[in-house]
MDAnalysis code that builds the backbone (N, CA, C; Angstrom):
import MDAnalysis as mda
import numpy as np

u = mda.Universe.empty(246, n_residues=82, atom_resindex=np.repeat(np.arange(82), 3), trajectory=True)
u.add_TopologyAttr("name", ["N", "CA", "C"] * 82)
u.add_TopologyAttr("resid", np.arange(1, 83))
u.add_TopologyAttr("resname", ["MET", "ARG", "LEU", "ASN", "LEU", "SER", "SER", "GLN", "ILE", "VAL", "LEU", "ASN", "LYS", "VAL", "PRO", "VAL", "GLU", "PHE", "TYR", "LYS", "PRO", "LYS", "THR", "THR", "VAL", "GLU", "TYR", "SER", "GLU", "ILE", "SER", "ARG", "MET", "GLU", "LYS", "ILE", "HIS", "THR", "ASP", "ILE", "PHE", "ALA", "SER", "MET", "ALA", "GLU", "GLY", "ALA", "SER", "HIS", "VAL", "ALA", "ASP", "LYS", "ILE", "GLU", "ALA", "GLY", "ILE", "LYS", "ALA", "ALA", "GLN", "GLN", "GLU", "GLY", "LYS", "PHE", "TYR", "VAL", "MET", "ALA", "LEU", "GLY", "ALA", "GLY", "SER", "SER", "LEU", "TYR", "SER", "VAL"])
u.atoms.positions = np.array([
    [0.836, -1.177, 0.000],
    [0.000, 0.000, 0.000],
    [0.882, 1.243, 0.000],
    [0.549, 2.176, -0.858],
    [1.315, 3.418, -0.946],
    [0.690, 4.458, -0.029],
    [1.484, 5.012, 0.860],
    [0.960, 5.959, 1.841],
    [1.322, 7.407, 1.533],
    [2.156, 7.650, 0.558],
    [2.616, 9.009, 0.278],
    [1.853, 9.657, -0.884],
    [0.620, 9.299, -1.099],
    [-0.123, 9.807, -2.250],
    [-0.473, 11.284, -2.139],
    [-0.622, 11.810, -0.942],
    [-1.007, 13.216, -0.809],
    [0.053, 14.150, -1.385],
    [1.302, 13.743, -1.384],
    [2.353, 14.585, -1.952],
    [2.377, 14.518, -3.475],
    [1.629, 13.609, -4.065],
    [1.612, 13.454, -5.514],
    [0.348, 14.013, -6.157],
    [-0.559, 14.562, -5.370],
    [-1.801, 15.109, -5.911],
    [-1.531, 16.520, -6.419],
    [-1.893, 16.777, -7.641],
    [-1.726, 18.093, -8.244],
    [-3.101, 18.558, -8.696],
    [-3.582, 19.648, -8.117],
    [-4.935, 20.110, -8.422],
    [-5.002, 21.013, -9.646],
    [-3.898, 21.612, -10.043],
    [-3.936, 22.537, -11.171],
    [-3.512, 21.888, -12.486],
    [-3.372, 20.592, -12.534],
    [-2.995, 19.896, -13.766],
    [-4.208, 19.174, -14.321],
    [-4.536, 19.476, -15.553],
    [-5.687, 18.871, -16.218],
    [-5.217, 17.613, -16.938],
    [-5.928, 16.505, -16.805],
    [-5.532, 15.283, -17.516],
    [-5.480, 15.496, -19.030],
    [-4.518, 14.872, -19.671],
    [-4.285, 15.047, -21.107],
    [-5.523, 14.707, -21.927],
    [-6.285, 13.702, -21.537],
    [-7.441, 13.309, -22.344],
    [-8.513, 14.397, -22.407],
    [-8.447, 15.402, -21.527],
    [-9.415, 16.492, -21.581],
    [-9.084, 17.524, -22.651],
    [-7.823, 17.647, -23.034],
    [-7.480, 18.639, -24.053],
    [-6.814, 18.041, -25.288],
    [-6.450, 16.791, -25.291],
    [-5.913, 16.113, -26.473],
    [-6.650, 14.796, -26.654],
    [-7.868, 14.845, -27.179],
    [-8.636, 13.608, -27.345],
    [-7.990, 12.686, -28.369],
    [-8.150, 11.383, -28.166],
    [-7.529, 10.393, -29.047],
    [-8.366, 10.101, -30.283],
    [-9.669, 10.256, -30.185],
    [-10.540, 9.919, -31.310],
    [-11.406, 11.107, -31.686],
    [-12.013, 11.023, -32.847],
    [-12.914, 12.073, -33.313],
    [-14.135, 12.181, -32.411],
    [-14.587, 11.064, -31.912],
    [-15.748, 11.076, -31.015],
    [-15.420, 11.825, -29.723],
    [-14.259, 11.559, -29.154],
    [-13.849, 12.272, -27.944],
    [-13.694, 13.762, -28.220],
    [-13.138, 14.114, -29.388],
    [-12.991, 15.526, -29.744],
    [-14.353, 16.196, -29.859],
    [-15.318, 15.515, -30.473],
    [-16.645, 16.109, -30.630],
    [-17.338, 16.288, -29.280],
    [-17.054, 15.421, -28.323],
    [-17.620, 15.584, -26.985],
    [-17.082, 16.841, -26.307],
    [-15.817, 17.132, -26.531],
    [-15.200, 18.303, -25.915],
    [-15.650, 19.593, -26.591],
    [-15.763, 19.584, -27.915],
    [-15.988, 20.828, -28.660],
    [-17.389, 20.947, -29.256],
    [-18.335, 20.176, -28.806],
    [-19.661, 20.174, -29.432],
    [-20.396, 21.504, -29.303],
    [-20.083, 22.311, -28.319],
    [-20.761, 23.593, -28.130],
    [-20.056, 24.744, -28.852],
    [-18.907, 24.491, -29.440],
    [-18.148, 25.537, -30.120],
    [-18.719, 25.796, -31.508],
    [-18.716, 27.055, -31.934],
    [-19.223, 27.427, -33.257],
    [-18.160, 27.272, -34.344],
    [-16.890, 27.296, -33.954],
    [-15.790, 27.154, -34.904],
    [-14.867, 26.038, -34.422],
    [-13.966, 25.589, -35.298],
    [-13.001, 24.551, -34.922],
    [-12.156, 25.057, -33.760],
    [-12.011, 24.249, -32.754],
    [-11.303, 24.652, -31.547],
    [-10.254, 23.616, -31.179],
    [-9.022, 24.071, -30.969],
    [-7.957, 23.215, -30.458],
    [-7.633, 23.673, -29.044],
    [-7.417, 22.736, -28.161],
    [-7.120, 23.036, -26.765],
    [-5.700, 22.569, -26.480],
    [-4.915, 23.417, -25.812],
    [-3.524, 23.101, -25.520],
    [-3.289, 23.091, -24.019],
    [-2.249, 22.412, -23.605],
    [-1.936, 22.269, -22.179],
    [-1.528, 23.590, -21.553],
    [-0.858, 24.437, -22.318],
    [-0.395, 25.709, -21.770],
    [-0.556, 26.804, -22.812],
    [-0.501, 28.041, -22.331],
    [-0.604, 29.176, -23.232],
    [0.596, 29.211, -24.185],
    [1.765, 28.846, -23.694],
    [2.966, 28.849, -24.531],
    [2.850, 27.837, -25.668],
    [2.315, 26.663, -25.378],
    [2.139, 25.644, -26.414],
    [1.123, 26.103, -27.464],
    [0.045, 26.725, -27.022],
    [-0.956, 27.245, -27.953],
    [-0.406, 28.379, -28.801],
    [0.341, 29.284, -28.181],
    [0.934, 30.400, -28.914],
    [1.930, 29.903, -29.949],
    [2.702, 28.891, -29.606],
    [3.653, 28.310, -30.550],
    [2.926, 27.699, -31.747],
    [1.816, 27.022, -31.486],
    [1.021, 26.427, -32.566],
    [0.467, 27.513, -33.498],
    [-0.060, 28.584, -32.915],
    [-0.597, 29.689, -33.719],
    [0.510, 30.330, -34.542],
    [1.668, 30.563, -33.932],
    [2.791, 31.167, -34.651],
    [3.252, 30.279, -35.806],
    [3.266, 28.970, -35.594],
    [3.640, 28.042, -36.669],
    [2.641, 28.095, -37.818],
    [1.352, 28.189, -37.496],
    [0.314, 28.282, -38.537],
    [0.456, 29.579, -39.330],
    [0.735, 30.674, -38.640],
    [0.923, 31.960, -39.317],
    [2.142, 31.891, -40.227],
    [3.233, 31.320, -39.725],
    [4.448, 31.184, -40.529],
    [4.188, 30.353, -41.783],
    [3.473, 29.247, -41.637],
    [3.165, 28.392, -42.791],
    [2.287, 29.134, -43.795],
    [1.346, 29.922, -43.303],
    [0.485, 30.704, -44.192],
    [1.253, 31.763, -44.960],
    [2.175, 32.432, -44.290],
    [2.999, 33.454, -44.945],
    [3.864, 32.822, -46.030],
    [4.485, 31.695, -45.716],
    [5.339, 31.022, -46.704],
    [4.535, 30.529, -47.899],
    [3.334, 30.010, -47.659],
    [2.484, 29.541, -48.759],
    [2.067, 30.700, -49.651],
    [1.746, 31.840, -49.046],
    [1.359, 33.010, -49.831],
    [2.540, 33.537, -50.641],
    [3.733, 33.527, -50.055],
    [4.922, 33.984, -50.773],
    [5.215, 33.103, -51.976],
    [5.046, 31.795, -51.826],
    [5.300, 30.883, -52.943],
    [4.330, 31.120, -54.090],
    [3.113, 31.548, -53.764],
    [2.119, 31.832, -54.794],
    [2.230, 33.259, -55.312],
    [3.119, 34.053, -54.722],
    [3.288, 35.434, -55.137],
    [2.154, 36.330, -54.673],
    [1.519, 35.973, -53.580],
    [0.394, 36.742, -53.053],
    [0.767, 37.362, -51.712],
    [-0.066, 38.301, -51.287],
    [0.099, 38.898, -49.971],
    [-0.591, 38.027, -48.931],
    [-0.099, 38.077, -47.715],
    [-0.733, 37.369, -46.601],
    [-1.386, 38.423, -45.725],
    [-2.693, 38.430, -45.685],
    [-3.433, 39.425, -44.916],
    [-3.891, 38.781, -43.614],
    [-3.604, 39.463, -42.523],
    [-3.936, 38.912, -41.216],
    [-4.550, 40.012, -40.359],
    [-5.641, 39.708, -39.696],
    [-6.287, 40.655, -38.786],
    [-6.098, 40.155, -37.358],
    [-5.625, 41.024, -36.505],
    [-5.394, 40.653, -35.108],
    [-6.253, 41.506, -34.195],
    [-6.713, 40.912, -33.143],
    [-7.458, 41.648, -32.136],
    [-6.508, 42.395, -31.219],
    [-7.068, 43.157, -30.331],
    [-6.261, 43.898, -29.374],
    [-6.347, 43.212, -28.016],
    [-5.378, 43.466, -27.193],
    [-5.419, 42.912, -25.847],
    [-4.187, 42.102, -25.524],
    [-4.132, 41.647, -24.305],
    [-2.945, 40.942, -23.828],
    [-2.881, 39.491, -24.285],
    [-3.947, 38.966, -24.859],
    [-3.942, 37.558, -25.264],
    [-2.998, 37.287, -26.429],
    [-2.583, 38.298, -27.151],
    [-1.721, 38.104, -28.317],
    [-0.238, 38.298, -28.011],
    [0.116, 38.686, -26.809],
    [1.512, 38.964, -26.488],
    [2.415, 37.769, -26.724],
    [1.978, 36.590, -26.376],
    [2.846, 35.418, -26.495],
    [2.999, 34.934, -27.932],
    [2.091, 35.333, -28.821],
    [2.199, 34.938, -30.228],
    [3.247, 35.792, -30.880],
])
């Protein structure tokens, strides 16, 4: 019997299956109330990195086609990490 479990309880950590579902059915259970496609990340830094990678890929794709990449950003502190 393990008696030291209280030192291993972490209340601010969300289980991975809540934000990275393994199947489409699990994903639809998490995002069924969303109006647009929604990805959930473990941390703000991981989400910001994903967004920055998508923006970079979009810019490169537009450059290869000889087009401009137009992007609209909102205001506020939520964009600082991107």
